[in-house]
N, C-alpha and C positions, 0 to 999 in steps of 0.2 A: 462434290455434291454432298449435302447433308440430308438427314431424314426429317428435317423441320424442327427438331427439338434442340433447344439451346444447350450448350455445354454446361455441365453442373458447375455451380460456383465453388471455387476452391478458397478456403480460408487461408489467410497468410500464415505461414509457419514461423514459429519462434525457435529457430535452430541456429547453432553455430556452424561454421564450415567444418563439420566433422562427419565421418561416415555414419550411415544408418546403423542402428544397433538391433539386429534381428532377434526375435523371440523376447525372452525375459532377460534384459541386459544385466550384466554384473553391476553390483552397487557402486563399484569404483568408476565404471563407465558412466553411470547415471550422474554421479557426483561431478565428473569431469565435464559432462555436457551442461549441467546446471551452472557451474562456475564460468564456463566459456561463454554461454549465452548471456548471462548477467553482465559479464565484462563487456561483451559486444554491444549490448543495449546502452550501457553507460558511455562507452567510447563513441558510439554513433551520435548520441545526444550532444556530447561535448565537441563534436566536429560538425555541428549543424551549419556553420558558415558556408561549407562547401556544398551542402544539400539543403536548401531552404525548405522548411516545413517538416524536417525530420523530428524535431522536438514535439510538434503537435501530433504527429503520427504515433510517436512512442507514448505520448500522454494517453492516447486513446487505445493503446495496445490491448488492454484487457477487454475493452468493448468489442474489438475487432476479432480477436482470436478466441475469446471466451475465458472466463476465470478458471473453468475446469481444466483446460489445456495448460494454462499457466501454472495452476496448482500442481498438476502432474509433473511439471518440469522443475518447479522451484520450492514447493511447500515443504518437502521433506528435508531441505537443507536447514542447517541449524540457524537460530536467530543471530548467531555471531559470525555469519557469513554474508557475502554480498548478495547471492541469490535469495537467501532467506530474508534479508533486509528489504530488498526490492519487492519481494512478495508481500511483505507487510505494508509497504507504502501503496502498492496497487490495491490491496484488499481494503485498506482504509479509504482510498479515493472511491472505490466502487460502492462502499457502504454509504458514504455521505451523499453520493449521487442517487442511489436507489432508495435510501431511507432517510431522506433529508429532513422530513418532519420529526422523526424520532431523534435523529442526531442533534437537531437544533434544540429539541425539548430537553434532552438530558444534559446538553452542554449548558443551556441557560440555567438549569438547576445547579450545575456544578460551579458556575461562575461565582456564586455567593460564598462558596467554601474553599475555593482554590484560586485565589486572586492572582498569585504569582504565576502559576501555570497559564491562567487565562491571558495574562499580558504577553507571555512568551508565544502562545499559540497564535495570537493576532487575528482572531475572527472579528469581522466587522460587527458593530453593535447597532441595534439589537440582533442577536443571531437568529436567522431564519434558514429555511432550506436552501435558498440561493446563496446565503453567506457561507454556510458550512461546505456547500459544493465548491464555491470559489476557493475556499481554503484548501480543500483536497487537491484542486488543480494547482494552486500556488505552491504547495509543498512539493508535489512531484516535479513541477517545472523547475523549482529551485534546486531540487536534488540533481536534476539533469544539467542545469546551466550555471548554478551558483555554488555556494558553499554546501557541500553534501552533508557535513556534520551539523550545520545550523538547520538544514531542512529536517534532519532526523530529530533534532531537539524540538523543533516546532511540532512535529508529528507526535513526539513523546508527550509534550505538554498538552496537546489536544486530547490525547488518550487519558491523561491524568484528570483533566477537567470532566470528561465524560464519565470516568470511573467514579469520581466524587459525586457527580449528579445522580448516577444510578444508586449509589449507596445512600445518598441523602433522601431519595424519594422511596426507597424500598419499603420503609415502614408505613408509608401512606397508602399502599395498595394491598389487594387481597393476597392471601398467603402464597398461593402458587406463583403469582406474578412477582411478588416481593422476593421469593427465592430465586426466580429467574433473573431479576435485576441484580441481585447480590452476586449470583454466579457470573453474569456478564461483566459486572464491575471488576471482579477478580481477574477476568480475562483481559479487560481493558488496561488494568494496572500492570499486569504481566507484560503486555505489549509495550506499554510506556517504558518499563524498565529495560526491556530488550532493545528498544530503539535508542534509549539513552546510552546503553552499553555499546551499541554498534557505533554511535557517534564518537565515543572515546576511542574505539578501535580504529576508526577511520583516521582520526587525528594522529594516531601512532603508526599509520600505514600498515595496519594489521588486519584490515577487513578485506577479505578476498573471496 
């Protein structure tokens, strides 16, 4: 018998088959959990044939468990690690979905000054909110089921175009907004470089 109240909804947990870490865990334990869960996510996606729909569920993982929980698990990992790299890909996908209009605007501005990166990124033309959202899905899906390094290079190229777009338009807006766009452009460029480096590590079997 119940008291008439429905059981509280429990969010799916992103955890490896590891024991709970009580209290404030040792940094080494946190690192081990981050690496184990990242490897588990990638392995699950690459064995989707035995469990249809796994890739779709992993694609929506950040939406289901929340970016904050994913950040707590992966964000502190270095950009030259698998968990740090997956965090960047999920963060990028979440941004283009939630801020599609802004992403499309700065990408369109960057197309004119970063033609090579635009071609590598492969956003449908003209880029709009739906197009950049589709690219975010395509990159993460490709990372799960295709060539991981190529997916990282597409994400890197997208970030380079966005960085170029922000830098190109920073002088055309008010001082505060111009400074914000310049700061964001530096962050986008840094992410582009990190993803490109991660792709090189993956090809050398050194991204873990």
